[in-house]
C-alpha positions as CSV (number, residue, x, y, z in Angstrom):
1,M,126.5,58.2,73.5
2,E,124.2,58.6,71.0
3,I,125.5,58.7,67.2
4,T,123.8,60.2,64.0
5,Y,124.5,59.8,60.6
6,Y,124.4,62.8,58.4
7,S,122.1,60.8,55.9
8,A,119.5,61.4,58.6
9,I,119.7,65.1,58.6
10,I,117.4,67.2,56.1
11,A,119.7,69.7,54.7
12,K,118.3,73.4,54.6
13,A,119.3,76.7,52.9
14,V,120.7,80.0,54.8
15,N,118.1,82.8,55.1
16,W,119.3,86.2,54.9
17,L,118.3,89.5,56.3
18,W,120.8,91.4,53.7
19,Y,122.4,88.8,51.3
20,P,125.6,88.1,51.6
21,Y,126.0,90.3,54.8
22,I,124.0,89.7,57.4
23,P,122.3,85.9,57.7
24,Y,119.4,85.2,59.6
25,G,120.1,82.7,62.7
26,R,123.5,83.7,63.0
27,I,125.8,86.2,64.5
28,T,127.3,89.0,62.6
29,V,130.2,91.4,63.7
30,I,130.3,95.0,62.4
31,Q,133.5,96.4,63.4
32,G,135.8,99.7,63.1
33,D,137.4,102.3,64.8
34,P,135.3,104.9,67.0
35,G,133.3,107.4,65.0
36,E,133.5,105.4,61.5
37,G,129.8,104.7,61.2
38,K,129.1,101.6,62.9
39,T,126.2,102.3,64.9
40,T,124.9,104.8,62.1
41,L,124.8,101.7,59.7
42,A,123.3,99.4,62.2
43,L,120.5,102.4,62.9
44,N,119.7,102.6,59.3
45,I,119.5,98.8,58.9
46,A,117.0,98.4,62.0
47,A,115.2,101.5,60.1
48,L,115.1,99.8,56.9
49,L,113.6,96.6,58.3
50,S,111.2,98.0,60.6
51,T,109.4,99.8,57.8
52,G,109.8,96.8,55.3
53,Q,112.1,98.5,53.0
54,A,114.9,96.5,51.1
55,M,118.5,96.5,52.1
56,P,121.1,98.5,49.6
57,D,121.2,96.3,46.8
58,G,119.0,93.7,48.6
59,E,115.6,92.3,48.5
60,S,112.8,93.8,50.2
61,P,111.3,91.7,53.3
62,E,107.6,90.8,52.9
63,T,106.5,92.9,55.6
64,A,107.8,95.4,58.2
65,Q,109.7,93.1,60.7
66,N,110.3,93.8,64.6
67,V,113.8,94.8,65.9
68,I,115.6,94.7,69.3
69,Y,118.3,97.2,69.6
70,Q,120.1,97.3,72.6
71,S,122.7,100.2,73.2
72,T,124.5,101.1,76.4
73,E,126.9,103.8,74.8
74,D,124.0,106.3,74.1
75,G,121.0,107.8,75.9
76,I,117.6,106.2,74.7
77,A,115.8,109.2,74.8
78,D,118.0,111.7,73.8
79,T,120.2,110.0,71.2
80,V,119.3,106.5,70.1
81,K,115.2,107.4,69.6
82,P,116.3,110.7,67.5
83,R,118.7,108.7,65.5
84,L,116.2,106.1,64.7
85,T,113.5,108.8,63.7
86,D,116.1,110.7,61.5
87,A,116.7,107.2,59.7
88,G,113.2,106.7,59.0
89,A,112.5,104.0,61.3
90,D,108.9,102.9,62.4
91,C,109.7,102.7,66.3
92,S,106.5,100.5,66.9
93,H,108.8,98.2,65.5
94,I,111.9,98.7,67.5
95,A,112.1,97.6,71.1
96,F,114.7,97.2,73.8
97,V,115.0,95.3,77.2
98,D,114.8,97.9,80.2
99,D,118.3,96.9,81.9
100,S,118.3,100.0,84.0
101,T,118.1,97.8,87.3
102,E,120.2,94.5,86.0
103,P,122.7,94.7,83.1
104,L,122.0,92.5,80.0
105,T,124.7,90.1,79.3
106,L,125.5,87.8,76.3
107,D,124.5,84.6,78.5
108,D,121.1,86.4,79.9
109,N,117.8,84.4,79.4
110,R,116.3,87.7,78.7
111,I,117.8,88.1,75.2
112,E,115.9,84.9,74.0
113,Q,112.7,85.8,76.0
114,A,112.6,89.2,74.2
115,I,113.2,88.0,70.9
116,N,110.3,85.3,71.4
117,Q,108.1,87.9,72.9
118,T,108.6,90.5,70.1
119,R,109.1,88.2,67.2
120,A,112.0,90.2,66.3
121,R,113.9,89.1,63.1
122,L,117.3,91.5,63.9
123,L,118.9,91.8,67.5
124,V,121.8,94.7,67.7
125,L,123.9,94.7,70.9
126,D,126.0,97.9,70.9
127,P,128.6,97.5,71.6
128,L,130.0,94.1,72.7
129,Q,132.0,94.7,75.5
130,A,129.0,96.2,77.5
131,F,127.5,92.9,77.4
132,V,130.3,90.5,78.5
133,G,129.4,91.1,82.1
134,T,131.7,91.6,85.0
135,N,133.0,87.9,85.7
136,A,134.4,87.6,82.2
137,D,137.7,89.1,80.6
138,F,137.0,90.2,77.2
139,N,140.2,89.4,76.1
140,R,140.2,85.7,77.5
141,A,139.6,82.9,75.1
142,S,137.9,80.9,77.8
143,D,135.5,83.3,79.2
144,I,134.5,84.5,75.7
145,R,133.9,81.6,73.9
146,P,131.2,79.9,76.3
147,L,129.4,83.5,76.0
148,M,129.5,83.4,72.3
149,Q,128.5,80.0,71.8
150,Q,125.4,80.5,73.7
151,L,124.3,83.6,71.8
152,A,124.7,81.6,68.6
153,V,122.5,78.9,69.8
154,V,120.1,81.6,70.7
155,A,120.3,82.9,67.3
156,E,119.8,79.9,65.5
157,R,116.9,78.5,67.9
158,T,115.0,81.6,67.2
159,N,116.2,82.3,63.6
160,C,117.0,85.9,64.5
161,A,119.9,88.0,62.9
162,V,122.3,89.0,65.5
163,V,124.6,91.7,65.1
164,I,127.1,93.0,67.5
165,I,129.0,96.0,67.2
166,G,132.8,96.1,67.9
167,H,135.7,98.3,68.2
168,M,139.2,97.9,66.7
169,N,142.4,97.2,68.4
170,K,145.5,99.4,68.0
171,A,147.5,96.6,65.9
172,T,148.9,97.5,62.5
173,G,150.1,95.4,59.9
174,T,147.8,92.8,60.4
175,K,144.6,91.5,58.6
176,G,141.3,93.0,59.6
177,L,139.8,89.9,60.9
178,Y,142.6,90.1,63.8
179,R,141.8,93.9,64.4
180,G,138.7,93.1,66.4
181,L,138.7,94.4,70.3
182,G,139.1,91.2,72.5
183,S,139.5,87.8,72.1
184,I,139.5,86.0,68.3
185,D,136.9,83.9,69.6
186,I,134.4,86.8,69.1
187,T,135.0,86.6,65.2
188,A,135.5,82.9,65.3
189,A,131.8,82.7,66.4
190,A,130.7,85.1,63.6
191,R,129.6,84.0,60.4
192,S,130.0,87.2,58.8
193,V,132.3,90.1,59.6
194,L,131.9,93.6,58.1
195,L,134.7,96.2,58.3
196,V,133.5,100.0,58.4
197,G,136.0,102.5,58.0
198,R,137.0,105.3,55.6
199,L,139.7,106.6,53.3
200,R,142.0,109.6,54.0
201,D,140.9,111.5,51.5
202,E,137.3,110.7,51.4
203,P,136.1,112.0,55.3
204,T,132.4,111.9,54.5
205,I,132.2,108.5,52.8
206,R,132.0,105.1,54.9
207,V,132.9,101.8,53.2
208,I,131.7,98.6,54.4
209,T,134.0,95.5,53.3
210,Q,133.3,92.0,54.2
211,I,136.3,90.1,55.8
212,K,134.5,87.0,56.9
213,N,131.7,84.8,55.4
214,N,131.2,81.3,56.2
215,L,128.1,80.8,54.3
216,A,128.6,82.3,51.2
217,P,131.1,84.1,48.8
218,E,132.0,87.5,50.3
219,G,130.1,90.4,49.1
220,D,131.3,93.4,47.4
221,S,132.3,96.7,49.2
222,I,129.3,99.0,49.7
223,A,129.6,102.7,50.5
224,F,127.3,105.3,51.9
225,E,127.9,109.0,52.9
226,L,127.0,110.6,56.0
227,N,125.7,113.7,55.0
228,P,125.3,116.6,57.4
229,A,122.4,118.0,55.8
230,G,120.4,114.9,55.0
231,G,121.8,111.8,57.0
232,L,122.9,108.9,55.5
233,R,122.9,108.4,51.7
234,W,123.7,104.9,50.0
235,I,125.9,105.0,47.6
236,G,126.2,101.2,46.4
237,R,129.2,99.0,45.5
238,Y,132.7,100.6,45.7
239,D,135.9,100.0,44.6
240,V,137.7,99.8,48.0
241,S,139.1,96.6,49.9
242,A,139.7,95.9,53.5
243,D,143.2,96.8,53.1
244,D,142.6,99.8,51.4
245,I,140.5,100.9,54.6
246,L,143.1,99.8,57.0
247,S,146.0,101.7,55.1
248,G,143.7,104.5,54.9
249,A,144.3,105.3,50.9
250,K,144.2,104.1,47.4
251,P,145.0,106.1,44.4
252,I,142.3,106.9,41.8
253,E,143.3,106.9,38.3
254,E,143.7,110.4,37.2
255,T,142.2,110.1,33.4
256,K,139.2,108.6,34.8
257,L,138.9,111.5,37.4
258,V,139.1,114.1,34.8
259,Q,136.6,112.1,32.8
260,A,134.2,112.0,35.9
261,Q,134.4,115.7,36.3
262,T,133.5,116.7,32.7
263,L,130.8,114.3,32.6
264,L,129.2,115.8,35.8
265,H,129.8,119.1,34.4
266,E,127.7,118.1,31.3
267,L,125.0,116.4,33.2
268,L,124.3,119.0,35.9
269,N,124.6,122.1,33.7
270,K,121.8,124.4,35.2
271,T,120.0,121.6,36.4
272,S,119.5,118.7,39.1
273,R,119.9,115.0,38.2
274,S,119.1,112.0,40.3
275,C,122.2,110.4,41.5
276,T,121.0,107.0,40.6
277,D,120.7,108.1,37.1
278,I,124.3,109.8,37.2
279,Y,125.9,106.4,38.6
280,A,124.2,104.4,35.7
281,I,125.6,106.9,33.1
282,C,129.1,106.7,34.5
283,I,129.1,103.1,34.9
284,E,128.1,102.7,31.2
285,R,131.2,104.6,30.3
286,G,133.7,102.6,32.6
287,I,133.8,105.4,35.4
288,K,133.5,103.6,38.8
289,Q,131.2,105.0,41.6
290,R,134.2,106.1,44.0
291,T,135.6,108.0,41.1
292,V,132.2,109.7,40.5
293,E,132.3,110.5,44.5
294,T,135.7,112.0,44.3
295,A,135.0,114.1,41.1
296,K,131.6,115.4,43.0
297,R,133.5,116.5,46.0
298,T,136.4,118.0,44.1
299,L,133.8,120.0,42.2
300,G,131.8,120.9,45.2
301,V,128.3,119.2,43.9
302,K,125.7,119.3,46.7
303,S,123.3,116.5,47.6
304,I,119.8,117.4,47.9
305,K,117.1,114.8,49.6
306,R,113.9,114.6,47.9
307,A,110.9,112.5,48.5
308,D,111.8,110.1,45.5
309,G,115.8,109.9,46.3
310,W,118.8,112.0,46.5
311,Y,119.6,114.5,43.7
312,W,122.8,116.3,42.8
313,S,123.3,119.9,41.6
314,L,126.1,122.3,40.8
């Protein structure tokens, strides 16, 4: 038996793909109900990384990075590739393992080989249950724990951020951490767990809330809009919690909503304006971004995507 004292260990800082949501060298789980935007979120993160752009409210990588995006629910040619293109991805930096003859599993040696061969900084497995394999019970801890441990070792050894997409179970009245489909050992192995969902009165907006973080303080909630005309639009920090998402509602102060509506009328009178500028003006006046988005919807404000960003107009 070999004994090592911690005095012999050199401490090192955690590196982040997106602080404090997605660490390098660790597993991150993105979970939510079907249709809530988990895959859209993952595709857009992959697109940003592939082009060297900054994450929302994050720092930009020095250069474009390689990504492995492994999907089993959607067709590569007719769904995944078009969605990556729509997200602005550089597909020469995004690869996948051809598993047409032999399905890829969490304990498959091809995962580490592919990361090393491509020097990928991000691996996405979408959805998780498709990579468990036929010999393992998705809900049995004794089956899932060794698979997740092996994946965690690969992530740390390659310093690659591993993001797995998971669905939610049908339980109600429980914390978000226990709503993930399958064994609790899945979220136990992850160092970060993100919940993606929406509120009943905001059908086009999705909110990302962090319900677990072992490596840093939990991050603020971040929102994005799924715009049929222009794709995903990042909104930024949002005044919504995981409990709000799971319950489906959170009231907005009526007076602030009226203030936001009045201000939007003033700012957009016979003109269009950058939504970034609008947010900044509203925040200066104590109006939160969620209230601004609600006012935008009730007034019928249109979102227009231009080369330099998103603009709003009445």
